N, C-alpha and C positions, 0 to 999 in steps of 0.2 A: 496459784490461782485456783482455789477450790471450786468443785463443781464441773470441771472440764471433762473428767473421765471417772467413771464409777470405780474401776479397779484402782486407779491412782488415788481417789479420795479415801478408799478403805486403807490403802497403804499409808497414807498420811495420818489417818486416825490411829493406826497401830503405832507409828513412830511417836506420836504425841503421848500416847499412854505409856510407852516405854520410858519416855523422858520423865513423866510424872512419877512413875513407880521405881525408877532406877535407885539402887542403894547408894548410901553416902560414899563419897570418894575415899579410897584407901581401904574399904571393906572388901575382903576377899570373898569371891563367890564360891559356894560349894559346888561340887559336881552336880548335885541334884538340882540346884537352882539354875545352873547353865542349861541343863537339859530341859527344864521347865520353860525356858525362854523360847523354845522352838515352836511350841504349840500350846494352846489352852487345853486344860483338862478338868474333869470333874472328880473331886475327892469324896470319900465316903461320908455320909451324913452322920448326924448325931443319933441318939437313942430313939428319937421320934421317927427315924427312917427317912427324913428329908435329906436331899443332897444340897451341898453348898458349892458354888463355883468359886475357885481361887484364881488369882492372877498368876500366870505362868512365870512372871518375872520376879515377883516378891513374895508369893504365896499368901498374899493378903486376901481376905474374903472380898468378893466383888459385889457391888451393888447391882440393882436392876438395870440401870442405863449402861453400865459397862458390859454386862452380859449381852445386852442387845447389840452393843457395838461389835463384840466378837462374833456373834451370830451373823451380823450383816457382813462382816469381813469374810467369813467362810463362804457365805452365799454368793457374795460378789465375785470372789476368786473362782468359785465353781462355775458361775455363769460365764465369766470371762474365758475360763479355760475351755468350756464347751463351745462358746462362740468362736474362739480363736482356732480350735482344732477342726471344727466342722464347717467353717465358713466356706461358701462357694467361691469366694475370691481369694487370691493369695494375700498373706499377711506375713510381715517380718518385723521383729523388734530389733532395733539397731542401737548400739551403744555410741558413746561420744568418739570412739576411735574408728567409727565406720565399720565395725565388725558385727556380724549377726549374732544376736543373743539367742533368738528362737525364731523358727518359721513354722508355718502350718503346712499340712500335706498338700493343700491346693497350690501353694507357691512352689513347693518342691516339684510337684508333678508338672507344673507349667514350664519349668526349665529342664525337666528330665533328670532330676536328682532325687535322692532319698533325704528325708529330714535330717538324720544325724550327720550327713556329709556336709551340710551347709552351716552347721553351728561353728562359730568363730571364723567363718569365711569373710574376707574383706568384700564389701559390697561392690567395689569396682571390678571384682573378678566376674561378676555376672551382669553388671549394668555399666554401659559406656558412659564416662563422664562427659558433660557438655558445658562449654564455657558460658553460654548465654543463660543457663539456669543456676550457675554457681553462686552468684551474688544473692539471689533470692533464698537459696538454701542456707547461706551463711546468716542471713537475717533470721531464718527460722531457728537455727541452733543457738543463736544468741538470745532467743526469746522475744525478738521484735515482731514476730508474726506467729500464728498458731497453726497455720495450715498452708500447704503448697500443692498445687496440682500441675502435673507435667505429663507429656507423652514421652516414653522412654523405650529404647530398644534393648531387650534383654538377650543374653547369650545362652542359647540352649546347648545342652551337653553334646548334641549331634552336630553342632556348628551353625545351625540355622538361626535366624533372628526371630525373636518373639516380640511383637509390638504390644505395648501395654499402656494403659492409663494409670498413673501412679498418684495416689493421694498420700502425702506425708504429713503426719500430725505430730505435734510436740507433746511429750509427757514430762511433767514437772515433778519436783520433789515436794515435801511438805512445806517448804518455805517458798515455793513458786519458782525455783530455779530449774532450768532445763536439765533433764535427766536422761531420757531416751527419746528416740524417734520411732514412730510406728508407721510403716509403709503398707498401704493397702493397694494391691496390684490387680488390675482387671485385664485379661487377655483380649486385645482388640485386633489380633492379627488378621482375621478374616475380613473385618470391616476395613482395615487398612489396605489389604490387597484389593478388595472391591473398589475402594476409593482410588487406588493407583490405576486400576484398569479403566475406571470411568475417566480419570484425568488423562490417561494416555489416549483414549478414544476422543476426548474433547480436543486434544492438541495434535492429532495425527490424521492424515488422510486415510479413509477406510480402504481405498483401492490400492494405493502404492505404499502405504505405511510410512511415507515421508512426513515430516512436520507440515502442518497445514497453515493456513493464513493466520490463525490465532497465535500459534507458537512463533511464526515468523515475525509478526508484529511485536510480540513480547521481546524477542531477541533483538529486533531492530531498535526498539525503545531502550532496551538495556544497554545497547552500544553507545547511547548518548548520555548515559548516566555517569556521574563522576566515579572513578575507580581508584583503588589503592590510595584512598584518602584524598583524592583530588577534590578541590573545593568547587562549588558551583560557580558559574561564570561571574556572578556579581561579587563573589568573595575571593576570587583568585588574585594573586599578586603577593601573598604572604606565604610563609612556610606552612605546609599542610601536615596534619598528623595522620599516621597510619597505624591502626591497631593490628597486632599480630597475636594469634592464639597460641598458647603453649601449655605444656603440662603443669598442673598446679602442685604446690607443695603443702598447702594448708589443708585442714580437714574439710570434709564435705562430701555428701552423697553425690553431688553433680560435678565436683572436681574442677580443675583448670584454673588458669591465671591469665592475666593480660599484661603485656608490655607495650609501651608506647614509644615509637621511634619517629623522628622527623625525616620527611622525604624532601630533598632539595628540589627547587623549582627553577625554571628558566628566568631570564630577565623579565619576561612579561607575565610570570607567574602561571603559565599554562603549559601543560604537557601537549606536545604536538601530535595528539592522537588523530588518526584518520579512519575513515570508514569507506567501504566499497560495496557495490552491488552489481551483479550481472543478472539481467532480466532476460529470460530465455523463452522463446516461443517457437514451437515446431512449425515448419513450413508445409502447407498442404495437408494438414492433419484431417481437416474436414472431408477432403476427397477420399481418404482412407476409410473413414466412417461410412461415407455414402456408398462406396463401391464394394468394400469387403465386409461391412457390418460393424456395429458398435462393439460386439464381443471381441473382434480382432483389434479394434482401436483400443479397447481397455487393456488387452494383453500387451499391446505396443507401449502404452503408457507405463505399465508395470515394468517392462524391460528397460525403458528409458530411465525411469526412476532408479532402478537398481544400478544401472551403469553410472549415473550421475553420483549416486551416493557412494559407490565403491571407489570412484576416481577422485571425488572432490570433497568428501567429508573426512579430511585427514586429521583435523584437530578441532579443539573446542572453539577456535576462532572462526570456523567456517560452518555455515548452516545451509544445507540443501533442502529446499521446501517446494512443495507443489502449491501454487496459489489458486489453481482452479483450471478446469479444462486441460489444454495442452500447454499451460504456462507454468514455468518453474523459475526459481530464483536461487542464486548462490550469494549468500551474505558473508562478507569478510569483515568481521567486527573490528579488527585492528589491522587495517591494510598498510602496506608500506609505500605504495606509489600508484600512479595511474598506469605505469608500465606493468606492474604486477597484475592489475585487473585486466588489461588488454591481453596480456599473455594468457591469463586464465580463460578469457573469452575465446581466444583462438583454440585453446585446448578443448573447450566445451564443444565447439563446432566440429573439430576434428574427431572427437570421441563419438559424437552422435552420427557422423557420416558413415561409420562402419555398419555394415548390414546387420539387421536383426532377424533371427529365426523365429518366426511367429506362425503358429498354426500350419506348420509344414511348408512354409514358403519364406523366402527372404524378402524383407522390406527394407528399403533405403529411405531415410528421411534426412532433411537438412533442418537447420535451426538458425533463426535470427536472434541476435543478442544485443541488448542495449546496455551500455556500460556507464556507470557513474562512480567517481572516486574523488573524495575531497576531505579536507579537515573537518573534524566533528564540530568545531566551534563556528564553522562558516555555514552550517546548514541545519535543517531539522529533519526528523524522520519523514514528515509529510512531503517536504520539498525533495528529499532524496528519492522517494518512490515516484513522485510525480515526474521528476526529470528522467528517471529510468524508464518509465512508461513512454514518455515522449521520444526518448532515444531509441527504444525498441520500434516505435512507429517509423522513425527515420530509417532504421535498418531495413524494415520491410519495404519502404518506399524506394530505397536506393538499389533494390534488386534481390533482397533475401540472401540466405546462406552466407551471412557476413555479420561482423560486429561493428557497432558504431559507438564512438566515445562521445559523451555529452559535450556540446559546443554552446557556451553561453550566448554567443551572438545568434546562433540558429535558434536557441531557446527563446531569446527575446523576440525574434521574428515570429516564432510560432505563437508566443503569447499575444503579440500584437494582432496576428490573424484571428486568434480566438476572440479577443476583445472586439475586433471589427465584426466578426460573424455574429456575435451576440447582440451588437448594437445596431445591426442593419434595419430590422423592422421598426424599432423605436425611432431611429433616425428618419425613416420615411414618414412616420407619423408627425415628427417634429418639423418637417419641411427642410431638412438639411441637404437635400439633393437639388441639383440644378442641371439644366441641359445647355450644352454649347453646340455650335454648328460649324462644320467645315465645308466650304463650297466644293461642289463637283463641277469642274470646268471643262467645257468642250475644247479639245485640242485643235480643232479646225477653226473655230471662230473666237475662242477666248471668252465666251459668254458663260455665265453661270446657268447651269441647267437644273441643278438641285443642290441639296445640302444634307450631309450625313449628321444625324443627331448623336451626340456623344455625352453620356451622363457623367456628372462630376459629383463627388461627395465633399461638401464643405464641412469637414470634421472639426468640432470645437477644440480638439487637442492636437490632431495631426495635420491640420491645414487641409488644403484642397487635394483630394485623392483622385487619381485618374482611374478609368475603368479596370485596368489590369490589376489594380490593388484590391478591388472588392467584388468584381463581377464573378470570378471563380468561387469566392466564398458564398455569394448569393446563390449560385447554381447548386453548390453542395448543400446548403441549408434549406433550399426551397424558397428563399426570400426573393428570388429572381421573378417569381410569378407576379406578386403585387408590385414590385419595383418596375418590371417590364411593362406592365399595364399603365403605370403612372407615366413612364417615359413616352409610351405610345400616345397617350392622350395629350400630354404637354406638347409633343412635337406636332401632332396634327392640328392642335389649336394654333400653334405658331405659323404653320404652313397656310392655314386659312387666313391669318392676318396678312401674310405676304401676298396671298392671292388678292385680298381686298385692296391692298396698296398698289400692287403691280399686276393688274389683271391680264396684261398682254404677255407677261413672261411665263406664267403658269409653271413656276419651278416646283419640283417635287421634293418631299422630305424622305430620307432613307433611314429606317429604324432597324436596329439589330434585333433579331428574334432568337431567343435561346431555345435549345432543344427541349429543355424542361418545361417551357411555356406550352409547347405542343402536347407533351405527355401529361402534364399535371393540371391543365386547364382547357377549357373550350376556347381555343384561340380564335376560331372563326367567329364565334358569338361575341368575343371581346372586341375584335376589330370592327365588326358590324356596329356594335354599340358605340364605340369611340367615333367612328365616321358619322354616325347619326347625331351624336352629341355636339360634335364640332362643326358639322356641315361641310367637311372637306370632301371633294370629289375623290372617289377611289383611285382614279388614274394618277393622282398626285401623291399617292402613298407607295413607297417601295419598302419591302421587307427583306432584310438580309439574313440568310441562314447559312450555316457552315455545311461543308460536304458531309462531315461525320453525322450531323443531325439528320440530313436528308437520307443517308444510307443506313440509318439505324434499323433494328429488327422490326418486323411487322409492317403493316401498310398504313398506319395512322398518319405519319408525316405526308405521305403521298396524297392521301385523301384530303387532309387539311389544306395543303398547298393548292390542290386543284380547286377546292371550294373558294379559297381566297382569290385565285386567279379568275374564277368565274364571276366574282364580285367586281373585277376590274383592277385589282391591286397588282402592282408589279412585283415579281419575285427575282431576287438576285442571289447568286451563289457566292458567298464570301470566301476569301482565302483560296481561290480556285488554284489547283495544281499542287497543293501541299498535302492534301488528305488522301483519300482512296483513289482519286483521279479516275473514277469509273465513268467512262464516257457514255455508258449505256443509259444512265438516268437522264442525260440531256435530251434524249428522244422521247422519253415517257413522262417527263415532268414539265409543268408549265413555267419553265424558266425564261426570263426575259434578259437578264444581265449576268455576265461573268465578271467578278472582281478579282483581278490577278493579285496574288500575294506579293507583298513588298520585297521579298527576297529575290524575285526575278528582276526587280528594278535596280538592285544594287550593282549589277553588271553594266548598266547603261551609263557608264562614265567615260570621260575622254580617254582614249588609249594612251599607253606610255609613249612619250615622245621619241621618235627616230629609232633606227636600229632594229634589232631582232625583236619580234613580239615576245613579251613575257607571259607568265601564267595568267596575269590579270587580264591581258588582252584576249587570250584564248577564252577565258571565262566570259568576258563581255560579248565576244562573238557568239558563244554558245547560248547565252541568255537571250541575245537578240534574235537568234534563229528560233528558239523555243517560243518566245513571245509572239514572233511573227506567225508561227504555225498555229498557235492557239487563237490568235485574232482571226486568221483566215478560216479556221474551223468554226468559230463562233459566228462569223458573218455568213458562212455557208448554211448554218442552222437558223439564221434569222435573229441572232442574238447580238446585243451590243456588249462592248468590253470597257471596263473601267480599271485604271491602274492606280495603285496606292503608293504613297511614300515618295512623291516627286520632290526632289530637293534643289534642283537647279535647271537652268534653261536648256542645257545640253540634253539632259534626260527627257525633258518635255518634247524637244524637237525630234529626237530619235524615236520616241514612242509615236509621235504623230506620223512619222514616215512609215511605221509598221502598220498603220491603219487603226490604231487604238482610238476609241471614240471619246471617252472622258477620262479625267484624272483628278486626283486630289493630293495635297501635300503642302508642306510649309513653303514651297516655292510660290504657290498661288496664295495661300492664306493659312494662318494658324487657326485652330478651333477658337471660337469666341462667341460672344453673345449674339442674339438674333439681330441686333442693330447693326453689327458689322456686315452681315450678309445684306441687310437692307441698303447699307451705304454702297456696297459693290453693285447692287442692282440699279441704284440711282445713277452710278457712274457708267453703266452700260457694259463694262467688261472689267476683267481683273487687270491690275497693274496700271 
């Protein structure tokens, strides 16, 4: 293929001229003629003094065009020789047997050799062969391509590696057939090292030098990729092919060969690969930062990272990474079982419990670990990390300094909670909530004195949900503020209807007030607005608040409750006796009612028949004494007492004998619609 290379073109022109001027077959060449074939020469001219150029092959006079051809040949070879020898990049001419014909000084200096030492050296003695480039090189030497660019690692004489960009060009003979290959080599070691440093910094945490989130997610995703010829999920079920690299026997600058073997699969066509993750979080690390300073906290993180890496980065199947803050992860890319991961988690906790010597003092920290382990084909990287994060949260909630294995049932429950928490506010806007009422019955007269408002969520997917399913979620998310205000207004409006229908009874409505409603809103203004909107007299509204809300920090609850009491609203302490049970607040708060927790009422059952009293009888006696004492205390302070959870007549009677004022429970009536309370009011008494 003429025109590819100037030196090669001149070479082809010389070969063609030799073919044209070659003597006839069978004619013996003289010694003089053979010598003339090595180079062109000028013979003496004739009498006129002119010089005539003769062909060095046949001694025939040469014409003008032929003289120009020889001059071009000499000039081309001279230029090529100068360019080859003085080039700033390495150059090597290589024959078909992969041996070096000639190299320039730049190439020799690049790998720490002298030029003569490299002549006839096999190219694989200085360049590592690589399988992935071999096929392209074979295409080059067969003449199917003219140029190939690759990055190669050269072997320096002192043993170090020299990274280079290599451009390999094909040189053809006069007929266009492959003759030599010319390698042009540029030293990019510095750029490569800089790139490696930048890549390391991008994939490692600057403080602890552990792999960071980016590298962790790369390895996590890689754990889910097919390995050893494993087919993707949709293609599994047939024999898979696995390629193995081995040394090549054929020629080629890049060397290598490939063999193909079949890997047997199981009956389902899938290798039972598994993956595991331990998600680690230090307990109380924020306190160390706050009390000892961030510089001590950083030193502690470095020490923790070093201990984890030293103990748990034992092979390529494990990766210890810092995900951020005081969170670490140990990824087991090919785990054996859940038992392996839980044992690993126990070792993690034990290793971190050993004291750390930091800044001249010993620090002791504990860790909580969330553990997830499962088959690869049953999960995704996203689900694995999400479940590990949830499991770590459970470990913290269960008491810290422990590991917790992922439980699908608990995970489903958490997912349901999250869905409910997210749907709370939209559900309120869609009108999915309703209020039911349970009568508060006087134990002395059997009449209905009031009704407690109990909110229900008529969820389109999960059915009717009781308050214990969603009220805690509403308090956590802050949705309790708008929801509580809606319940308050709906209940007061219903109490006003009862008052209009039964003016002589004047039953009150009792509404639960969450602590967050006091802290996150102006509850006094909200109540005043609701009473004004509904027209309900303040004396017919009772607000129930728990002991923990009353005894919270600061004086805001006290001030708010006092303002409500000044408006004429009744205040009840709910679940009395199970919280702080600090009796001091009874004398300084405007409390009107104590509602006893239902756990005290469980002991008010019939004693065991005959014989020696058992433990149940002793508990019943104790509960009765406690309730009696609380009733007497409340009455002495001018408070009334309400008991919750009454299930039978015996409980109701024994509570009446203690002096308890009102009660509620399924024995009297289940929570229901407002019309059920109205029906009881029409009847005059319960039952």
